[in-house]
N, C-alpha and C positions, 0 to 999 in steps of 0.2 A: 357550599359555594354555588352561586348561580352557574348553571351548565354552560351558558353562552360565554360568560366571563372566564370560566375554566378553560374553555376552548381557545380563548383569546390570550391566555397567559403568556405563551411564547412571544406574541407580538407586543404585549404590554411590557414584558421584561426587556425586550430589545429596544423599546422606545424610551424607557426611563432615563438612561444616560443622556440622550439627546435633550429630553425635557429639562433635566437638571442643568445642563449647560445653558439652555435657553433661559431658564429661571435666573441663573447667576448673571447672565448678560443683562437681563431686564433689571435686576437688582442693582447693578452697577451704573445703570443709565436711567434713573427715575425721572419722570417728568410731571410737572404740576398740572392741576386740573385745567382742562380745555387747551393744554399745550402738549398733548401726547403725540407729537408728530413722528418722532423716531419709532415709538412703540407701535403706532398705527401702521407705519410703513412695513415694519417687521411682520406684523400680523397679516397684512394684506399679501405680502410676498409668500408667506407660508400657506395661506389659504389658496392662493392661485396655483401654487405648486401641487397642492392636493386635488385640484380640479374643481374648486368651488367658483361659483359666479360671485364676484366680489364687488361691492360698492363701497367706495371710500368717501371721506368727508361727510358722513351722515351725522348731522348735528355737530359741525365743526371738525372733530377728529375721530368720530365714531366709524366703525367698520362693520359691515354686515356681509356674512358669507352664506350663500344658499347652495344647497346640493339636493337636487330632485332625484327621486328614486321610485318612480311609479306612483300609483294611487296609495293614499294613506294620509295620516294626520300631519299637520305642520307642527313640529316640535321646536320650540325656541329655547336655546341655552344662552345664558348671559354671563359675561365676565366684565368687571370694571377694570380700568387700566391706570388710573391716576395715582400719583404719590403725594406725599405730605411735605409742607414747608417746615422741615425740622431736621436736625442733624441725626446721624446714626452713630451710636456709641457701642456697637456690639463687638468691635475688634475682629470681626470676621475678615478673612483674606480678600473676600469680594465685597466688603462693605462699601457703601456709597460715599463718594467724595464730591458728589455733584453739587453745583450751585445753580439756582434758577432765579427768576425775577417774579415777584408778585405782580398783581394787576396794576399797582401804582408805580412799578419799576424798581421797588426796593429789592436788593439782592437778599437771597435766603438760601440756606442749605436745603437740599431736597433728598428725601429718602423714602423707601417703600416700607414704612413702619406699620402699615395696615395689612400687608400681604397681598395686594392686588397683583403683584408680579407672579405670585403663585396661581392666582385665578386665571391669568392669561395663559400660563404654561399648561394648566389643566385643560382648558378649552381647546387649545391648539393640539394637544395630545388626543383629545376626543375627536377633533376634526380629522386627524390623520387615520385613526382607527375606523371611523365611519366611511371614509373615502376608500379605504383598502378592503372593506368587508361589506359591500352593498348587499350581499346575500343574506345578511343578518337582520336587515331592517327594510322598512318601506315608508313611503311618504316623502316629506321634505324636511331636511335638517336646516334650521335657521339659526346661525351662530351670530350673536350680537356682542361686539366688543365696545363697551360703553366708556366714554370719557366723563370727567367731572362729577363723579359720585361724591367726592369729599366736600363739594360746595353745593350739592343738591340741584345742579343744573343739567347734568348730562343726560339723564333719562328723558326729561321733558324736551331737551334739544333734539334728541334722536326721534322721539315720537312725532314731533312736528315735521320731521323730514322723511317719515316712513309711510306716507299715505299710500304709496303704490306698491308696497311690499305685501306679501300674503299675510292674512290675519292668522296668528298661531292658534292652535287648539289647546295648548298647554304651555306655560312659561316656567322654566326651571332655573334655579340659581343656588349658589352655595358660597360660604365664606369661611376662611380659615380663622380659627380662634384658639385661645388657650384651652388646652385639653390634651389628653394623651394622644400622641401622634397615631393616626389611623382610626381614631374613633369617629363615629357619626352621630350627631345629635339632631333629632327631628322634633317637630311639635305641630299639632293641629291648632288652628286659631292664631291668636296674636303671638308672634315670636320675637318681634322687634318693636320698640316704641316709636311713636311719633316724636320728631325732634324739631324744635323751632328755636332759632336764634334771632334775637332782636337787638337793635341799636337804638337807644333812647338819648336824645339830645335835649337838655334843659337850657332854656334861654333866660338869662337874668340881665342884670345891669352891673357892670364892673365899677370898682372904686378902689381907693387907697385902703389898705388894711386897717389904718388908724381911724377911718371914717366909714364904718360899716353902715351907718344910717343913710348914706347916700347910695347904697347898693341894693340890688335884689340878688341875693346870693344863690347861684345855681349849685354850689357845693352842698348847701343845706338841703336843697330839693333832692339831689341825688342821694345824699346820705339818708334822709328820712324815707325816701322811696325804697332804698336797699333793705331797710329794716321791715317796712310795711309789706313789701313784696313776698317776704318769707311766710306771711300769714295766708297766702293763697293756698299753700299746701297744708299748713297746720290748722287753719280755721275755715277754709272754704271748700276743701276737698274731703270727701268721705274717707274715713279710715279703710274702707273696703276697696277703694280705688287707689292704684299706684300712681304717684306723680313725683317729679323732681323739678325743682327750680334752683338754678345756680347762677349767681352773679359772678362773672369771671373777670370783669374789668370795670373800674371807675376811674375816669381821667378828667382832670381839670387843672387849669392854671399853670404858671411857670415859676412863680416866686412867692415866698411866704407872706409878703406884705402887699400882695395884689389880689383883690377879689376879682375873679375872672368873669367874663361875659357868659361863658358856656361851661357846662359839665356834661360828660357823656357816660353812659352806663351801658354795658353789654351783658346780656343774660341769655341763658339757654334753658329750655324746658323739655321735659320728657313725659309722655303719658301713653297708656295702652288703649284708650277709648277716644273716638272722635269727639264725643260729647264733653269729656273732661278737657281735651285739648282746646276746644272752642271756648269753654268757660274760662280756662287759664289765660288765654289770649285776651279775652274781654276784660278780665280782672286786671291784667297788667296795664292795659290802656286806661282803665278807670282810675287806678291808684296813681299812675304817673301824672295824669291830667289833674287830679284833685290836689296832689302835693304841689304841683306847679301853681295852680290857682290859689292855694292857701298862702303862698309866698307873695302873691300879687303879680305873678308873671302870667304870660299867655300860655297857649298850648305847647307842649313839648313836641318834637318831631320823633315819631316812632316808625321805624322801618325794619323790615325783615332782612336779616343777613342771609339766612337760608331756611328752608322748611322741608321737612320730610314727613310723609304720612305714616300711619301705623302699618306695619307689615303683618297682614292677617292671612295665614295660609288657608287655602280652600280645604274644607274638611274631607270631602270624598277623595280628592286628589292626594291629599297627604296620607290618608289611610291606605290608599292603593299603593303608594310609593313605600310607606313604612313596612308593609308586608314584604316587599322585595328587599329592602335594606336589612331587616331582621333575618331573613332567610340567608342572605349573603354574608353579612358582617357578624352575625350571631351576637356574642357578648360584647363586641366592640360598638354595638349600636344601642342607643338609649333615647328615651324621651327627655328632652332638655327642658329646663325652666326658661321662661321668657328672659330676654336680655335687654338691658336698658341702653342699648345702642340703637342707631337709626340708619336707614338705608333708603335710597330712592328706587330700588328694584321694583317695588310694588306699583310704581307709577305706570308701568307697562300694562299690568293686569287691570288696574283701575280704569285706565283710559280706554282700553279695548274691550273691557268687560269679559276678560278671559281668566279662567282659574290659574293660580300660580302656587308654587311650592318653593320655599327657601329653607335651607338647612345649614348646619355647621359641620366643619371638619376639624378635628383636633390637630394641632401642629406642634405640641410640646414634646421635647425629648422624653421618652418613657422613663428614664432613670430620674430625671428632674421631677417628673410628675409623681412618681412613686414616693420619692423623698418628701415632696410637698404634702402629699396625702398623709404620710406617716407623722409629719410634724405639724399637721393642720395649718400649713402656710401657703395654700394655693393662691391666696390673694397677693402674695409677694412675688409670684411669677410675673415677669415683665409681659404685659399684655399689648394688644393692638394700640398703636399711637404712643407707645413707650419707645424711647431712643435705644432701649436694650432688647426690643422684641426680636426674637430669633425663632426659626423653624427647624424642626428635625426633618431634613429633606427626604430620606428614603421612605419612611412610613407615611409622611404627609402627602408626598407626590403620588404614590401609588393609590392610596385610599381615595384621594380626591378625584383622580382619573377614573377609578372604578365606580365611584359614586355617580359621577356625571354620565358615564356610559350606561350604567344600570338604570338611572333615572330616565334617560331618553328612551331606552329600549322598553321600559315599562309601558310606553305608549306606542312605540313604532316597531316593535319586534315583528319580524316576518312570521307568517303562520307556519 
């Protein structure tokens, strides 16, 4: 175990019940992307109490806490705060019953089925430890609580509002995932995919279903495009490159005997290379335009719903941190495979040209994990974005807190 964290164990153990209560409160009061007003107020209150210089409403609901402690590096730690527009079906006594409103005013259940409530609790725990033990570190602790990760807008919104903040020397972040609670997964290079969601609208000409000759059928355009788009992966992408293209929604019309004027298609793409991502986007536009023109229609409207860049960990920084992780967590630490999820965390490092490292913390009950390994059914464990996604609090909370402390101290530890 790291000697500094060993010395901090009494403080960590005393803090865990408070963080668990905080986590349960956040879990019961989830808020949608860019609507995290209660969460942001709670974060600001805790940071102010710990002695941080706090700036609120950074990028709508973002919060930044700064704690200066002499000469040294500026170490940025980031946690996302937003929840998802979906119901929770875990049956937990503190399960969310919250209801929110989407951007268009539509009511929706809201729940923390991606674990961002745990991320906030981890970072607030680290904030308190750093404030109470300034003798252990030097420099500036820069804690960023980010809104809107789930819609890909939060990081960029904060970046635009952070011109006058100090530029960090290193940016660090972590995410709870399916995996044995207390485990730490790191990786040099690409760890998360680029993710792009597009909304395509095909414009035709409506008519009575009995007189198709009078129509330009947008349903056919969408249907043919849906088939053709699958060839982007199977025929246009090298087998040596990883790529995913999923069409999650095709919508058109209201009645079986009416050919509608429009049809919409929503798709999502994942890739690990910027070059593959750019080619896929270009191919989507080409195929949708050509299918529309082949039907005698004009250009379709193609708009991005959200967009996330590839998360590529800095090699030197990751190797430096991995040495500390392995020394502290021992056999609970491992080199993870890349994951086909996406994050806007890397926007900070890309924009400021600063090295960054992102890693995973396992949150699955150890007994559930062991049984799933034995039966080769790990894929059946409810994962992030499942309405049954649950976390094993004791092991997950402590490991995530220690990982965040250890990561920051890797750069800011006092001599």
